[in-house]
C-alpha distance (Angstrom), angle and dihedral (degrees) to the residues before:
residue distance angle dihedral
M1 . . .
M2 3.82 . .
R3 3.84 90.3 .
K4 3.75 93.2 53.8
R5 3.79 89.7 50.7
Q6 3.81 91.4 49.7
K7 3.83 90.8 52.7
F8 3.75 92.7 44.7
I9 3.84 95.6 52.4
P10 3.88 96.3 63.4
V11 3.86 90.8 45.0
L12 3.80 90.0 50.3
M13 3.76 90.6 48.8
I14 3.79 92.6 49.8
W15 3.82 91.4 48.8
S16 3.82 90.4 47.1
A17 3.76 91.8 50.4
M18 3.82 91.2 48.9
A19 3.78 92.4 48.6
L20 3.77 90.7 50.8
L21 3.77 91.7 47.0
F22 3.78 93.9 50.4
S23 3.71 95.1 42.3
G24 3.76 90.3 58.5
C25 3.71 93.5 41.3
A26 3.83 95.4 99.6
E27 3.77 90.3 48.6
M28 3.78 91.7 51.2
T29 3.81 96.6 51.2
E30 3.72 123.6 97.6
P31 3.81 117.0 -92.0
D32 3.85 92.2 -114.4
V33 3.79 90.3 53.1
R34 3.88 91.8 48.7
A35 3.79 89.2 48.0
Y36 3.84 90.0 51.5
I37 3.79 91.4 50.4
H38 3.80 92.9 48.8
E39 3.78 90.4 47.8
K40 3.83 91.7 51.1
H41 3.82 89.3 50.6
A42 3.77 88.9 50.5
Y43 3.79 92.0 52.3
A44 3.78 90.2 55.9
E45 3.80 92.0 47.1
I46 3.79 92.9 48.5
R47 3.88 89.4 52.9
Q48 3.80 87.4 50.8
G49 3.82 91.5 50.0
Q50 3.81 93.0 -114.7
L51 3.79 95.4 135.4
D52 3.84 96.3 162.5
K53 3.82 92.1 54.3
A54 3.76 90.8 45.1
E55 3.78 91.4 50.1
K56 3.82 90.9 52.9
D57 3.83 90.4 51.0
L58 3.74 92.1 46.9
K59 3.78 91.7 49.2
Q60 3.84 89.1 53.0
A61 3.87 88.6 48.3
L62 3.80 88.8 52.7
R63 3.81 91.3 51.1
D64 3.81 88.9 51.3
N65 3.83 95.0 43.2
P66 3.81 113.2 12.4
R67 3.80 93.4 173.2
E68 3.81 98.5 61.4
P69 3.87 108.9 110.6
S70 3.87 94.3 -164.1
I71 3.84 89.2 64.1
L72 3.80 90.5 52.3
N73 3.79 89.2 47.2
N74 3.78 90.5 56.3
M75 3.84 92.4 44.5
A76 3.83 85.4 55.4
Y77 3.77 91.7 52.9
I78 3.83 91.5 52.1
A79 3.81 92.0 45.8
F80 3.80 90.2 50.3
R81 3.81 92.2 49.3
K82 3.80 89.2 50.9
G83 3.86 90.8 52.5
Q84 3.83 94.3 -106.3
T85 3.79 95.6 132.1
M86 3.86 99.5 164.7
K87 3.82 91.5 45.0
A88 3.81 88.6 52.1
V89 3.85 91.4 49.7
G90 3.83 89.0 48.9
Y91 3.79 91.7 54.1
L92 3.79 90.7 50.4
E93 3.80 92.7 48.4
Q94 3.84 88.7 53.1
A95 3.85 89.7 47.9
R96 3.83 90.8 53.8
V97 3.86 89.9 51.7
L98 3.78 93.1 49.0
K99 3.78 99.2 45.5
T100 3.77 111.3 124.7
D101 3.84 96.8 -149.6
D102 3.75 138.2 34.9
N103 3.83 93.1 -90.2
D104 3.81 101.2 106.4
E105 3.83 92.4 138.0
P106 3.83 98.2 99.2
Y107 3.77 90.7 54.3
I108 3.79 93.4 45.4
L109 3.78 91.1 49.2
N110 3.79 93.1 47.8
E111 3.80 91.4 47.9
A112 3.80 91.1 48.6
R113 3.82 90.9 49.5
I114 3.80 90.2 53.3
L115 3.79 92.6 47.2
I116 3.78 92.2 48.5
A117 3.85 90.5 48.7
H118 3.83 85.8 51.9
H119 3.82 90.2 49.8
D120 3.84 92.4 -116.2
Y121 3.81 93.5 135.9
R122 3.73 97.4 156.2
R123 3.86 92.9 56.7
A124 3.86 90.7 42.8
L125 3.81 89.5 52.8
S126 3.80 93.5 51.1
L127 3.76 89.7 48.2
L128 3.81 94.0 48.8
A129 3.82 88.3 49.5
L130 3.76 86.3 73.3
I131 3.82 89.5 69.0
E132 3.87 96.8 36.9
P133 3.87 96.7 86.5
R134 3.82 93.0 50.5
H135 3.82 119.2 105.7
N136 3.80 97.8 -134.4
W137 3.70 113.9 46.3
P138 3.81 116.4 -155.4
S139 3.79 122.6 -116.4
G140 3.80 112.7 -78.9
Y141 3.82 93.8 18.9
R142 3.80 96.4 110.2
K143 3.78 94.0 55.2
L144 3.76 94.4 45.6
M145 3.82 92.8 47.4
A146 3.81 91.6 45.9
E147 3.84 90.5 51.4
A148 3.79 92.4 49.2
L149 3.81 91.5 46.6
L150 3.79 92.8 49.6
H151 3.78 93.3 51.7
N152 3.80 87.9 48.9
G153 3.81 92.3 54.5
Q154 3.77 97.2 -104.9
S155 3.77 101.4 121.3
S156 3.83 97.8 151.3
H157 3.82 90.0 51.4
A158 3.83 89.6 48.4
L159 3.80 90.7 51.1
A160 3.82 91.1 49.4
V161 3.81 90.5 51.5
L162 3.74 92.5 49.3
L163 3.84 93.2 48.3
G164 3.79 92.6 45.4
K165 3.78 92.1 -118.7
H166 3.78 94.3 117.1
E167 3.80 118.6 117.2
T168 3.79 114.3 -130.7
G169 3.70 126.2 -145.9
S170 3.78 91.1 -84.4
D171 3.84 89.9 55.7
T172 3.81 94.2 -113.8
V173 3.73 124.1 132.2
Q174 3.76 114.8 -112.2
Q175 3.82 113.9 -133.5
P176 3.79 126.0 -159.2
């Protein structure tokens, strides 16, 4: 009986040490890694329709990495789904400021979609005008721009954008 106990004690100590190590693993990781993990959890929760849980995970991700625009983009999605339009727009404006490269188009498009859904066509149009002079328009831009133009009484301009006959700021014709 004593021998079994002597063999059991080292095994128990190893398991205890491993449990302690793994339980503190999340606390020991870098903030960017923790933010990434929380963001991934939030993605799964959003897909399952658990917006409140996803929002909590994204808030934790923001605490760990407050300069990550994709977290703010997802916070905007949740705020929009909860009917908090201006809060969603605010998150996207923050994301555009924090972006680390020149690719602000996803945030502009998402903000314009929210504004159009909220019937704020004038503001959506002025936001989309930031993309208009660019040579390569992102996917979905033409339709959003045309919708904003139509609701602002500029139907011929909307048609030109949809048909790819619209001149950009550099006086080149945009082709589909």
